[in-house]
FITOR-207338 format. One record per atom (N, C-alpha, C): z, x, y; atom name; residue number from 0. Coordinates in nm, 3 decimals. Layout:
<pts>
[[Z, X, Y], CA, NUM]
...
</pts>
This chain:
<pts>
[[18.424, -8.334, 17.102], N, 0]
[[18.381, -8.472, 17.094], CA, 0]
[[18.461, -8.544, 16.987], C, 0]
[[18.485, -8.672, 17.007], N, 1]
[[18.559, -8.751, 16.910], CA, 1]
[[18.473, -8.775, 16.786], C, 1]
[[18.536, -8.772, 16.671], N, 2]
[[18.464, -8.792, 16.547], CA, 2]
[[18.510, -8.917, 16.474], C, 2]
[[18.608, -8.987, 16.528], N, 3]
[[18.660, -9.106, 16.462], CA, 3]
[[18.580, -9.228, 16.505], C, 3]
[[18.487, -9.266, 16.424], N, 4]
[[18.404, -9.383, 16.453], CA, 4]
[[18.425, -9.486, 16.343], C, 4]
[[18.412, -9.611, 16.380], N, 5]
[[18.418, -9.717, 16.281], CA, 5]
[[18.298, -9.703, 16.188], C, 5]
[[18.305, -9.769, 16.074], N, 6]
[[18.197, -9.760, 15.976], CA, 6]
[[18.064, -9.809, 16.035], C, 6]
[[18.072, -9.889, 16.140], N, 7]
[[17.950, -9.940, 16.204], CA, 7]
[[17.887, -9.837, 16.297], C, 7]
[[17.952, -9.722, 16.317], N, 8]
[[17.901, -9.620, 16.407], CA, 8]
[[17.945, -9.639, 16.551], C, 8]
[[18.027, -9.741, 16.573], N, 9]
[[18.077, -9.769, 16.708], CA, 9]
[[18.202, -9.686, 16.734], C, 9]
[[18.230, -9.660, 16.862], N, 10]
[[18.349, -9.585, 16.900], CA, 10]
[[18.472, -9.674, 16.918], C, 10]
[[18.455, -9.804, 16.904], N, 11]
[[18.568, -9.896, 16.908], CA, 11]
[[18.533, -10.020, 16.828], C, 11]
[[18.636, -10.096, 16.788], N, 12]
[[18.610, -10.219, 16.714], CA, 12]
[[18.635, -10.342, 16.800], C, 12]
[[18.685, -10.324, 16.919], N, 13]
[[18.718, -10.440, 17.003], CA, 13]
[[18.615, -10.470, 17.110], C, 13]
[[18.521, -10.382, 17.135], N, 14]
[[18.424, -10.403, 17.242], CA, 14]
[[18.342, -10.529, 17.225], C, 14]
[[18.296, -10.555, 17.103], N, 15]
[[18.217, -10.677, 17.081], CA, 15]
[[18.302, -10.801, 17.099], C, 15]
[[18.430, -10.794, 17.062], N, 16]
[[18.520, -10.907, 17.085], CA, 16]
[[18.545, -10.928, 17.234], C, 16]
[[18.559, -10.820, 17.308], N, 17]
[[18.577, -10.830, 17.453], CA, 17]
[[18.456, -10.898, 17.515], C, 17]
[[18.336, -10.857, 17.475], N, 18]
[[18.214, -10.917, 17.528], CA, 18]
[[18.207, -11.066, 17.494], C, 18]
[[18.237, -11.101, 17.370], N, 19]
[[18.231, -11.240, 17.327], CA, 19]
[[18.331, -11.327, 17.405], C, 19]
[[18.453, -11.279, 17.415], N, 20]
[[18.557, -11.355, 17.484], CA, 20]
[[18.523, -11.368, 17.632], C, 20]
[[18.477, -11.259, 17.693], N, 21]
[[18.440, -11.261, 17.835], CA, 21]
[[18.333, -11.367, 17.860], C, 21]
[[18.233, -11.374, 17.773], N, 22]
[[18.123, -11.470, 17.790], CA, 22]
[[18.166, -11.613, 17.762], C, 22]
[[18.270, -11.631, 17.680], N, 23]
[[18.318, -11.765, 17.647], CA, 23]
[[18.408, -11.824, 17.755], C, 23]
[[18.458, -11.738, 17.845], N, 24]
[[18.544, -11.789, 17.951], CA, 24]
[[18.467, -11.887, 18.039], C, 24]
[[18.539, -11.984, 18.090], N, 25]
[[18.476, -12.083, 18.176], CA, 25]
[[18.546, -12.083, 18.311], C, 25]
[[18.481, -12.045, 18.418], N, 26]
[[18.341, -12.003, 18.421], CA, 26]
[[18.325, -11.863, 18.358], C, 26]
[[18.203, -11.835, 18.313], N, 27]
[[18.171, -11.707, 18.250], CA, 27]
[[18.205, -11.593, 18.346], C, 27]
[[18.264, -11.489, 18.292], N, 28]
[[18.307, -11.373, 18.372], CA, 28]
[[18.205, -11.261, 18.353], C, 28]
[[18.158, -11.204, 18.463], N, 29]
[[18.064, -11.091, 18.456], CA, 29]
[[18.139, -10.962, 18.422], C, 29]
[[18.064, -10.861, 18.383], N, 30]
[[18.125, -10.730, 18.358], CA, 30]
[[18.188, -10.677, 18.486], C, 30]
[[18.125, -10.700, 18.599], N, 31]
[[18.178, -10.655, 18.729], CA, 31]
[[18.311, -10.723, 18.758], C, 31]
[[18.317, -10.856, 18.738], N, 32]
[[18.441, -10.928, 18.764], CA, 32]
[[18.552, -10.884, 18.668], C, 32]
[[18.517, -10.858, 18.542], N, 33]
[[18.616, -10.808, 18.447], CA, 33]
[[18.667, -10.671, 18.492], C, 33]
[[18.579, -10.585, 18.537], N, 34]
[[18.620, -10.453, 18.588], CA, 34]
[[18.714, -10.470, 18.709], C, 34]
[[18.681, -10.564, 18.797], N, 35]
[[18.766, -10.590, 18.914], CA, 35]
[[18.904, -10.637, 18.872], C, 35]
[[18.910, -10.725, 18.771], N, 36]
[[19.039, -10.775, 18.723], CA, 36]
[[19.120, -10.662, 18.659], C, 36]
[[19.053, -10.574, 18.587], N, 37]
[[19.121, -10.460, 18.526], CA, 37]
[[19.177, -10.368, 18.635], C, 37]
[[19.100, -10.348, 18.742], N, 38]
[[19.147, -10.264, 18.852], CA, 38]
[[19.269, -10.324, 18.920], C, 38]
[[19.275, -10.455, 18.931], N, 39]
[[19.392, -10.521, 18.989], CA, 39]
[[19.517, -10.497, 18.905], C, 39]
[[19.497, -10.470, 18.776], N, 40]
[[19.608, -10.440, 18.685], CA, 40]
[[19.637, -10.290, 18.676], C, 40]
[[19.564, -10.210, 18.754], N, 41]
[[19.589, -10.066, 18.759], CA, 41]
[[19.503, -9.982, 18.665], C, 41]
[[19.403, -10.043, 18.602], N, 42]
[[19.313, -9.970, 18.512], CA, 42]
[[19.181, -9.948, 18.585], C, 42]
[[19.148, -9.823, 18.613], N, 43]
[[19.028, -9.790, 18.690], CA, 43]
[[18.905, -9.787, 18.599], C, 43]
[[18.839, -9.901, 18.590], N, 44]
[[18.714, -9.913, 18.517], CA, 44]
[[18.610, -9.974, 18.610], C, 44]
[[18.485, -9.935, 18.591], N, 45]
[[18.378, -9.999, 18.667], CA, 45]
[[18.290, -10.078, 18.571], C, 45]
[[18.189, -10.144, 18.624], N, 46]
[[18.099, -10.226, 18.543], CA, 46]
[[18.034, -10.144, 18.432], C, 46]
[[17.996, -10.021, 18.462], N, 47]
[[17.931, -9.935, 18.362], CA, 47]
[[18.026, -9.901, 18.248], C, 47]
[[18.153, -9.881, 18.278], N, 48]
[[18.252, -9.853, 18.173], CA, 48]
[[18.270, -9.976, 18.084], C, 48]
[[18.272, -10.094, 18.144], N, 49]
[[18.283, -10.218, 18.066], CA, 49]
[[18.162, -10.230, 17.973], C, 49]
[[18.043, -10.201, 18.025], N, 50]
[[17.922, -10.208, 17.943], CA, 50]
[[17.930, -10.112, 17.825], C, 50]
[[17.977, -9.990, 17.848], N, 51]
[[17.987, -9.891, 17.741], CA, 51]
[[18.093, -9.931, 17.638], C, 51]
[[18.203, -9.991, 17.684], N, 52]
[[18.306, -10.040, 17.592], CA, 52]
[[18.249, -10.152, 17.505], C, 52]
[[18.184, -10.250, 17.569], N, 53]
[[18.131, -10.364, 17.495], CA, 53]
[[18.022, -10.323, 17.395], C, 53]
[[17.945, -10.221, 17.427], N, 54]
[[17.839, -10.177, 17.337], CA, 54]
[[17.892, -10.083, 17.228], C, 54]
[[18.018, -10.040, 17.240], N, 55]
[[18.078, -9.951, 17.141], CA, 55]
[[18.054, -9.805, 17.169], C, 55]
[[17.996, -9.772, 17.284], N, 56]
[[17.966, -9.633, 17.317], CA, 56]
[[18.087, -9.558, 17.372], C, 56]
[[18.191, -9.629, 17.413], N, 57]
[[18.309, -9.567, 17.475], CA, 57]
[[18.434, -9.607, 17.398], C, 57]
[[18.525, -9.510, 17.384], N, 58]
[[18.655, -9.537, 17.324], CA, 58]
[[18.739, -9.622, 17.419], C, 58]
[[18.838, -9.692, 17.366], N, 59]
[[18.932, -9.769, 17.446], CA, 59]
[[19.071, -9.714, 17.421], C, 59]
[[19.145, -9.687, 17.527], N, 60]
[[19.282, -9.639, 17.510], CA, 60]
[[19.373, -9.758, 17.480], C, 60]
[[19.492, -9.729, 17.430], N, 61]
[[19.586, -9.836, 17.401], CA, 61]
[[19.628, -9.909, 17.528], C, 61]
[[19.639, -9.837, 17.638], N, 62]
[[19.676, -9.899, 17.765], CA, 62]
[[19.565, -9.993, 17.811], C, 62]
[[19.440, -9.951, 17.796], N, 63]
[[19.328, -10.037, 17.832], CA, 63]
[[19.324, -10.161, 17.744], C, 63]
[[19.347, -10.144, 17.613], N, 64]
[[19.347, -10.256, 17.520], CA, 64]
[[19.453, -10.358, 17.559], C, 64]
[[19.571, -10.309, 17.591], N, 65]
[[19.681, -10.397, 17.634], CA, 65]
[[19.640, -10.476, 17.758], C, 65]
[[19.575, -10.411, 17.851], N, 66]
[[19.535, -10.476, 17.976], CA, 66]
[[19.420, -10.573, 17.952], C, 66]
[[19.325, -10.538, 17.866], N, 67]
[[19.218, -10.632, 17.832], CA, 67]
[[19.278, -10.761, 17.776], C, 67]
[[19.375, -10.748, 17.686], N, 68]
[[19.439, -10.865, 17.626], CA, 68]
[[19.504, -10.951, 17.734], C, 68]
[[19.572, -10.888, 17.827], N, 69]
[[19.638, -10.961, 17.935], CA, 69]
[[19.535, -11.031, 18.024], C, 69]
[[19.433, -10.959, 18.068], N, 70]
[[19.333, -11.014, 18.161], CA, 70]
[[19.252, -11.126, 18.095], C, 70]
[[19.221, -11.110, 17.966], N, 71]
[[19.142, -11.210, 17.895], CA, 71]
[[19.228, -11.321, 17.836], C, 71]
[[19.361, -11.305, 17.846], N, 72]
[[19.458, -11.403, 17.797], CA, 72]
[[19.441, -11.429, 17.647], C, 72]
[[19.436, -11.319, 17.572], N, 73]
[[19.428, -11.325, 17.426], CA, 73]
[[19.526, -11.225, 17.367], C, 73]
[[19.544, -11.230, 17.236], N, 74]
[[19.634, -11.136, 17.170], CA, 74]
[[19.560, -11.007, 17.137], C, 74]
[[19.639, -10.903, 17.110], N, 75]
[[19.580, -10.777, 17.064], CA, 75]
[[19.504, -10.799, 16.935], C, 75]
[[19.563, -10.881, 16.849], N, 76]
[[19.502, -10.905, 16.718], CA, 76]
[[19.360, -10.962, 16.733], C, 76]
[[19.341, -11.054, 16.827], N, 77]
[[19.208, -11.112, 16.844], CA, 77]
[[19.108, -11.006, 16.890], C, 77]
[[19.152, -10.913, 16.972], N, 78]
[[19.063, -10.807, 17.019], CA, 78]
[[19.030, -10.708, 16.907], C, 78]
[[19.119, -10.694, 16.810], N, 79]
[[19.102, -10.595, 16.704], CA, 79]
[[19.039, -10.650, 16.577], C, 79]
[[19.010, -10.780, 16.573], N, 80]
[[18.948, -10.838, 16.454], CA, 80]
[[18.808, -10.782, 16.434], C, 80]
[[18.776, -10.752, 16.309], N, 81]
[[18.640, -10.702, 16.278], CA, 81]
[[18.553, -10.814, 16.231], C, 81]
</pts>
């Protein structure tokens, strides 16, 4: 099991930013639609994986992070802000 957790106890620091940005999009994007957009970019995630990422329960790979930035039209830095 992975032991590298942020000081907040989360397995990633970008999940909450992904959730915030997703909800701020107009029109608002659901977790299902975000998963569909990620799949169109070649990243196999489902709605449940998006939920686990946003809640901090799941790690995010660098490839996934790159694709989240592209799909959400933001920089890596914005996703990684604490």
